[in-house]
Structures are given as C-alpha cells and as structure tokens.
C-alpha positions as CSV (number, residue, x, y, z in Angstrom):
1,M,105.2,116.9,66.3
2,S,103.1,119.0,68.7
3,K,104.3,119.6,72.3
4,K,101.1,118.1,73.7
5,L,101.7,114.8,71.9
6,L,105.4,114.8,72.9
7,Y,104.6,115.4,76.6
8,T,101.9,112.7,76.5
9,L,104.5,110.2,75.1
10,L,107.1,111.2,77.6
11,A,104.6,110.8,80.5
12,G,103.6,107.4,79.2
13,A,107.2,106.3,79.0
14,L,107.9,107.5,82.5
15,S,104.8,105.7,83.8
16,L,105.9,102.5,82.2
17,S,109.4,102.7,83.6
18,V,108.1,103.3,87.1
19,L,105.6,100.4,86.9
20,G,108.4,98.2,85.5
21,A,110.7,99.1,88.3
22,C,108.1,98.3,91.0
23,S,107.1,95.0,89.5
24,E,107.8,91.7,91.3
25,G,111.2,90.7,89.9
26,S,113.5,87.9,90.8
27,D,114.2,87.5,94.5
28,P,117.6,89.1,95.3
29,A,118.1,86.5,98.1
30,D,117.8,83.7,95.5
31,T,121.4,83.5,94.4
32,E,121.7,79.8,93.6
33,G,125.2,78.8,92.5
34,V,126.8,82.0,93.8
35,D,129.3,81.7,96.6
36,P,129.0,84.3,99.4
37,V,131.8,86.7,99.8
38,E,133.6,86.3,103.1
39,E,135.2,89.3,104.8
40,A,138.7,89.0,106.3
41,P,138.8,89.6,110.1
42,A,140.0,93.0,111.1
43,E,143.6,93.2,112.2
44,E,144.3,94.4,115.7
45,T,146.8,97.2,116.2
46,E,148.9,98.0,119.2
47,E,147.2,101.4,119.6
48,A,143.9,99.6,120.3
49,D,145.5,97.7,123.2
50,E,146.7,100.9,125.0
C-alpha cells in the first residue's frame, strides 16, 4: 500500500471521528430514571472554631 493512500485513509478516519464527536448526541442533562448523587455535609472541626 502506498504512503499517499495510507495517509489519505488515516486523514479520512480522523475527520470522521472529529465529526462524530461534534454531532448532536443525547442531552447529558436528560437522565431519566437516574437518582442524583447527594453529597454528605462537611464535618466541622474544632480547629475551624478557633
């Protein structure tokens, strides 16, 4: 296989991957059925009260 053909195929694959990554995918905020993760409140230490 010639280098020119190899480079052309690699450039095409790179272009398709970039276009695929930039396409409109599913909305990340649309998480139906998934419970949100709640963080535990931070504990206060005696050093902070000084």
